[in-house]
C-alpha positions as CSV (number, residue, x, y, z in Angstrom):
1,M,28.2,15.6,-1.2
2,K,25.0,13.6,-2.0
3,S,24.6,15.5,-5.3
4,Q,28.2,14.6,-6.2
5,I,27.6,10.9,-5.6
6,V,24.4,11.0,-7.7
7,T,26.2,12.8,-10.6
8,M,29.1,10.3,-10.5
9,K,26.6,7.4,-10.7
10,Y,24.9,8.7,-13.8
11,A,28.2,9.9,-15.3
12,F,29.5,6.4,-14.9
13,I,26.4,4.9,-16.5
14,A,26.6,7.4,-19.3
15,A,30.2,6.4,-20.1
16,L,29.2,2.8,-20.0
17,L,26.2,3.2,-22.2
18,F,28.3,4.3,-25.1
19,S,31.2,1.9,-24.6
20,P,31.7,-1.3,-26.7
21,I,31.1,-3.4,-23.6
22,C,27.7,-1.9,-23.1
23,L,26.8,-2.3,-26.8
24,F,27.6,-6.0,-26.4
25,A,25.6,-6.2,-23.2
26,Q,22.7,-4.5,-24.9
27,A,22.7,-7.3,-27.5
28,E,22.5,-9.8,-24.7
29,V,19.5,-7.9,-23.2
30,D,17.8,-7.9,-26.6
31,A,18.3,-11.6,-26.9
32,T,16.7,-12.3,-23.6
33,K,14.1,-9.5,-23.5
34,H,11.3,-12.1,-23.3
35,E,12.5,-12.9,-19.7
36,K,10.1,-11.4,-17.2
37,V,10.9,-13.1,-13.9
38,K,13.6,-13.4,-11.2
39,V,14.0,-16.9,-9.8
40,I,14.5,-17.0,-6.0
41,R,16.3,-20.1,-4.7
42,L,16.4,-20.8,-1.0
43,D,19.8,-22.1,0.3
44,A,19.3,-23.8,3.6
45,K,21.7,-23.4,6.6
46,H,21.1,-25.7,9.5
47,Y,19.5,-24.0,12.5
48,L,21.6,-24.3,15.6
49,P,19.5,-23.8,18.8
50,D,21.0,-21.9,21.7
51,G,20.6,-24.6,24.3
52,A,18.0,-27.4,24.3
53,P,14.9,-26.7,22.1
54,L,11.8,-25.9,24.1
55,L,9.7,-27.8,21.6
56,R,10.2,-31.5,21.0
57,L,9.3,-31.9,17.4
58,S,9.4,-34.9,15.1
59,G,8.8,-32.6,12.1
60,I,7.0,-29.6,10.7
61,K,4.4,-30.0,8.0
62,V,4.0,-26.9,5.9
63,I,0.6,-26.1,4.4
64,V,0.7,-23.2,1.9
65,L,-2.6,-21.3,1.7
66,C,-1.3,-18.1,0.2
67,A,-3.8,-16.2,-1.9
68,D,-1.3,-16.1,-4.8
69,T,1.2,-18.9,-5.3
70,S,2.2,-17.7,-8.9
71,K,4.9,-15.4,-7.5
72,L,6.7,-14.3,-4.4
73,G,6.4,-10.6,-5.4
74,Y,8.5,-8.2,-7.4
75,V,12.2,-7.2,-7.4
76,Q,14.2,-4.6,-9.2
77,K,16.5,-5.5,-12.1
78,G,18.9,-3.6,-14.4
79,M,20.4,-0.1,-14.3
80,A,16.9,1.5,-14.4
81,N,15.7,-0.6,-11.5
82,K,12.8,-2.0,-13.5
83,A,10.5,-4.3,-11.6
84,V,10.0,-7.9,-12.6
85,R,8.1,-10.8,-11.0
86,A,10.0,-12.9,-8.5
87,V,9.1,-16.6,-8.5
88,P,10.2,-19.7,-6.5
89,D,12.5,-22.2,-8.2
90,K,10.0,-25.0,-7.6
91,P,6.3,-25.4,-6.8
92,Y,5.4,-23.3,-3.7
93,T,4.7,-26.1,-1.2
94,P,7.9,-28.1,-1.8
95,Y,9.7,-24.8,-2.1
96,L,9.0,-24.1,1.6
97,Q,8.7,-27.6,2.9
98,D,12.1,-28.7,1.6
99,F,13.7,-25.6,3.0
100,V,12.1,-26.1,6.5
101,N,13.2,-29.8,6.5
102,E,16.7,-28.8,5.7
103,V,17.0,-25.9,8.2
104,F,15.3,-27.5,11.2
105,G,15.9,-31.2,10.6
106,G,18.7,-31.2,13.2
107,V,16.3,-30.4,16.1
108,Y,13.8,-33.2,15.2
109,V,13.4,-36.2,17.6
110,A,11.5,-39.3,16.9
111,S,9.5,-39.1,20.1
112,G,8.4,-35.5,19.4
113,R,5.2,-34.1,17.9
114,R,4.7,-32.9,14.3
115,M,3.8,-29.3,14.2
116,L,1.6,-27.7,11.5
117,W,2.6,-24.4,9.8
118,V,-0.1,-22.7,7.8
119,I,1.5,-20.1,5.6
120,K,-1.1,-17.5,4.8
121,D,1.1,-14.9,3.1
122,L,4.7,-14.7,2.0
123,R,5.7,-11.8,-0.2
124,I,8.7,-9.8,-1.2
125,N,9.3,-6.4,-2.9
126,E,11.9,-3.7,-3.4
127,A,12.0,0.0,-3.7
128,T,14.7,2.6,-4.3
129,Q,14.5,5.8,-2.3
130,D,17.1,8.6,-2.1
131,M,19.6,6.5,-4.1
132,Q,19.4,3.6,-1.7
133,E,17.8,0.2,-2.2
134,H,15.3,-1.3,0.3
135,A,14.0,-4.9,0.3
136,F,10.8,-6.1,2.1
137,V,9.5,-9.5,3.2
138,R,6.2,-10.2,4.8
139,L,5.5,-13.5,6.5
140,K,2.0,-14.3,7.9
141,A,1.6,-17.8,9.3
142,D,0.0,-19.8,12.1
143,A,1.6,-22.7,14.0
144,Y,-0.4,-25.6,15.5
145,L,0.7,-28.3,17.9
146,P,-1.1,-31.7,18.2
147,V,-2.7,-32.4,21.6
148,N,-1.4,-36.0,21.3
149,N,0.6,-38.3,19.0
150,S,-2.3,-40.2,17.5
151,D,-2.5,-40.9,13.7
152,T,-5.3,-38.3,13.4
153,P,-4.5,-35.8,16.1
154,A,-6.4,-32.6,17.0
155,Y,-4.4,-29.4,17.0
156,R,-4.3,-26.2,19.1
157,L,-3.1,-22.9,17.9
158,L,0.3,-22.2,19.3
159,A,1.4,-19.0,17.6
160,A,0.0,-16.5,15.1
161,F,2.8,-14.6,13.3
162,D,2.6,-11.6,11.0
163,R,5.8,-9.5,10.5
164,V,7.4,-7.3,7.9
165,F,11.2,-7.3,7.6
166,V,13.1,-4.4,6.0
167,K,16.7,-4.4,4.8
168,S,18.5,-1.5,3.2
169,G,21.7,-1.6,1.2
170,G,23.0,-2.7,-2.2
171,N,22.5,-5.7,-4.5
172,L,19.4,-6.7,-2.5
173,A,17.8,-8.5,-5.4
174,N,20.3,-11.3,-4.8
175,K,19.6,-11.4,-1.0
176,H,15.9,-12.1,-0.8
177,D,16.7,-15.8,0.0
178,E,18.4,-14.6,3.2
179,Q,15.5,-12.4,4.1
180,I,13.0,-15.2,3.6
181,A,15.2,-17.5,5.6
182,E,15.4,-14.9,8.4
183,A,11.6,-14.6,8.5
184,I,11.1,-18.3,8.7
185,Q,13.6,-18.6,11.5
186,Q,11.9,-15.8,13.4
187,F,8.6,-17.6,13.0
188,Y,10.2,-20.8,14.5
189,L,11.6,-18.8,17.4
190,S,8.2,-17.3,18.1
191,C,6.9,-20.9,18.3
192,E,9.6,-21.6,20.8
193,D,8.7,-18.5,22.8
194,A,5.1,-19.7,22.9
195,A,5.9,-23.2,24.0
196,G,3.4,-24.4,26.6
197,V,1.2,-21.3,26.2
198,Y,-1.4,-21.9,23.5
199,S,-3.2,-19.0,21.8
200,S,-6.3,-21.1,21.7
201,D,-7.7,-24.0,23.8
202,T,-10.0,-25.2,21.1
203,P,-8.7,-28.4,19.4
204,L,-9.1,-28.6,15.7
205,T,-8.4,-31.3,13.1
206,E,-6.1,-30.5,10.2
207,A,-9.1,-30.5,7.8
208,V,-10.9,-27.9,9.9
209,I,-7.8,-25.8,10.2
210,V,-7.5,-25.7,6.4
211,A,-11.2,-25.1,5.9
212,K,-11.1,-22.1,8.3
213,A,-8.1,-20.6,6.5
214,L,-9.9,-21.0,3.1
215,E,-13.2,-19.5,4.3
216,P,-12.5,-16.0,3.0
217,F,-12.2,-17.3,-0.5
218,K,-15.8,-18.4,-0.5
219,A,-16.9,-14.8,-0.9
220,P,-18.9,-14.2,-4.1
221,I,-16.3,-11.7,-5.4
222,Y,-13.9,-14.7,-5.9
223,H,-16.4,-16.6,-8.0
224,D,-18.4,-14.1,-9.9
225,T,-17.5,-13.9,-13.6
226,A,-19.2,-10.5,-14.1
227,Y,-19.1,-7.9,-11.3
228,K,-22.1,-5.7,-10.3
229,E,-21.8,-2.1,-11.3
230,G,-21.7,0.5,-8.6
231,V,-19.9,1.8,-5.5
232,Y,-18.7,-0.6,-2.7
233,K,-18.9,1.6,0.4
234,T,-17.0,-1.1,2.5
235,Y,-14.7,-4.0,1.9
236,Q,-17.6,-6.3,3.0
237,E,-19.7,-5.0,0.2
238,F,-16.9,-5.7,-2.2
239,L,-16.5,-9.3,-0.9
240,A,-20.2,-9.9,-1.4
241,D,-20.1,-8.1,-4.8
242,A,-23.1,-6.1,-3.5
243,P,-22.5,-2.4,-4.2
244,S,-24.8,-0.2,-2.1
245,I,-24.9,2.5,-4.8
246,T,-25.8,1.0,-8.1
247,H,-26.0,4.1,-10.4
248,V,-22.8,6.0,-10.7
249,E,-20.9,8.4,-13.0
250,I,-17.2,9.1,-12.9
251,E,-15.5,12.3,-14.0
252,K,-11.8,13.1,-14.4
253,K,-10.5,15.9,-12.2
254,K,-6.9,17.3,-11.9
255,G,-4.1,14.8,-12.6
256,Q,-5.1,11.3,-11.8
257,E,-7.9,12.2,-9.5
258,K,-11.4,11.1,-10.2
259,A,-14.8,12.2,-9.0
260,V,-17.4,9.5,-8.3
261,Y,-21.1,10.5,-8.3
262,A,-24.1,8.6,-7.1
263,V,-27.0,9.2,-9.5
264,S,-30.6,9.1,-8.2
265,G,-33.7,8.1,-10.1
266,D,-34.4,11.8,-10.9
267,M,-30.8,12.2,-12.2
268,V,-29.6,14.2,-9.3
269,R,-25.9,13.7,-8.7
270,K,-24.1,13.6,-5.4
271,E,-20.4,13.1,-5.1
272,V,-19.2,10.1,-3.1
273,T,-16.0,10.8,-1.2
274,E,-15.9,7.8,1.2
275,M,-15.9,4.3,-0.4
276,W,-13.8,1.2,-0.6
277,G,-14.0,0.9,-4.4
278,V,-16.0,0.9,-7.6
279,C,-17.1,-1.3,-10.4
280,Y,-17.5,0.8,-13.5
281,K,-18.1,-0.6,-17.0
282,G,-17.0,-4.0,-15.9
283,V,-13.7,-2.9,-14.4
284,L,-12.9,-3.1,-10.6
285,Y,-11.2,-0.1,-8.9
286,K,-9.8,0.4,-5.4
287,Y,-10.3,3.9,-4.2
288,D,-7.2,5.5,-2.7
289,D,-6.2,9.1,-2.1
290,H,-8.9,10.5,-4.5
291,E,-7.8,8.1,-7.3
292,L,-9.3,5.0,-8.7
293,I,-6.7,2.2,-9.0
294,P,-7.6,-0.6,-11.5
295,I,-7.5,-4.1,-9.8
296,A,-8.0,-7.6,-11.3
297,R,-8.4,-11.0,-9.8
298,Q,-5.4,-13.3,-10.1
299,G,-6.0,-16.7,-8.5
300,N,-7.4,-15.9,-5.0
301,T,-6.1,-12.4,-4.9
302,F,-6.8,-9.0,-6.4
303,I,-3.7,-7.3,-7.8
304,V,-3.0,-3.7,-8.9
305,S,-3.4,-4.6,-12.6
306,R,-1.2,-1.8,-14.1
307,Y,1.5,-2.0,-11.4
308,L,4.3,-3.3,-13.6
309,R,3.4,-1.1,-16.5
310,D,3.0,2.1,-14.6
311,L,6.0,1.6,-12.3
312,N,8.4,0.7,-15.1
313,S,7.3,3.6,-17.2
314,Q,8.0,5.9,-14.3
315,K,11.3,4.3,-13.6
316,T,12.4,4.6,-17.2
317,F,11.5,8.3,-17.2
318,I,13.4,8.9,-14.0
319,F,16.4,7.1,-15.3
320,W,16.7,8.9,-18.6
321,E,15.8,12.2,-16.9
322,G,18.9,11.7,-14.7
323,M,21.0,10.7,-17.7
324,A,20.0,13.8,-19.7
325,S,20.8,16.0,-16.8
326,V,24.3,14.6,-16.4
327,L,25.1,14.7,-20.1
328,A,24.0,18.4,-20.0
329,G,26.4,19.0,-17.1
330,G,23.9,19.2,-14.3
331,V,22.7,17.1,-11.4
332,P,19.7,14.7,-11.6
333,G,16.7,16.5,-10.2
334,S,14.5,13.4,-9.5
335,D,14.1,12.4,-5.9
336,G,13.5,8.8,-6.9
337,S,9.7,8.9,-6.5
338,T,7.8,6.5,-8.6
339,G,4.5,8.3,-8.5
340,M,2.8,5.0,-7.4
341,H,0.5,4.5,-4.5
342,L,2.3,3.6,-1.3
343,A,1.4,0.5,0.6
344,R,0.4,2.7,3.6
345,W,-1.3,-0.2,5.4
346,V,2.3,-1.5,5.9
347,P,3.9,1.6,7.4
348,E,7.3,0.0,8.1
349,A,7.7,-0.6,4.3
350,A,5.8,2.4,3.0
351,E,8.3,4.6,4.9
352,Y,10.9,3.4,2.4
353,G,8.8,3.7,-0.7
354,A,7.1,0.3,-1.0
355,A,4.4,0.6,-3.6
356,A,1.0,-1.0,-3.4
357,T,0.7,-4.1,-5.6
358,T,-2.1,-6.2,-4.0
359,V,-5.3,-6.1,-2.0
360,D,-4.8,-7.7,1.4
361,V,-7.2,-10.6,1.8
362,E,-8.0,-10.0,5.4
363,S,-8.1,-6.2,5.7
364,G,-9.0,-5.1,2.1
365,E,-6.1,-2.6,2.3
366,L,-3.4,-2.1,-0.3
367,V,-0.1,-3.9,0.5
368,F,3.2,-4.3,-1.3
């Protein structure tokens, strides 16, 4: 039954490809082929509390401290499910602040306290696995409440939130606004659940809260313009740009696998099999599953530099492989695998084929 559905899908596309309608559509694609992004607009719906709110708030101030504010992530587009960058429809801070004001404005009271939300990570992605689409959203944020209503209050940590949301179905590229909205509402509800029970008793000023959140980005790796050659045995060595093995050689093995060798002063080589990553001939690599994945700094984050190129090349191959099989009277043989590295540090997304796109600031692991 599944093979029949797959064949019908490709047969339908094959018929469409050679129709006048598709030829016209192709002309439209060619005219807009410079377009590389998907704009995500948030449509606010007022939050209606179930009973009286446990938090008396006069407002919520959103402070965006994400490592990368140039995009929200990546989504799939077109018949071949090619990945494109997803971006907000306005600058990142008003994008979230305006949405929060619209959604939760109805629960604000003048006599309440203004809560701080520090957004540390908000990212989206998609994957297709076994002919089904899956969409992912991660929201990592901290909530602080003031200890009083002074003009310059001190704040205490109320809730630390870090969750991944997964949705499966069709046409998900047009539903990421709903997933982001759900994540933000769940964050608010976690604040309600924590009302009166603080995660920390230490009062901090807003300036100190921001400074603490930005502390990781003071690491040398975020500021060096030329990286030191060698093997980073740990993520801490990478952050310090201080490789513990400074003389290395790299050899290609089977497939995409690479062998990394430490070379001693007397030219004796010893293979290194446990490491975080490598800097070789000026290029940074993250070591994952016996392969070296090129990474590059973008703002305050390190991205998988060939993610879009490699993923879209693989998706194009899979698409046309399926088309050729149907036109020959067979059933597409691909299982939908992209051949990319999975974001295994996020198992709830990796289970559905989420590919690694970025190095997580806190852990140093690959995330979607």
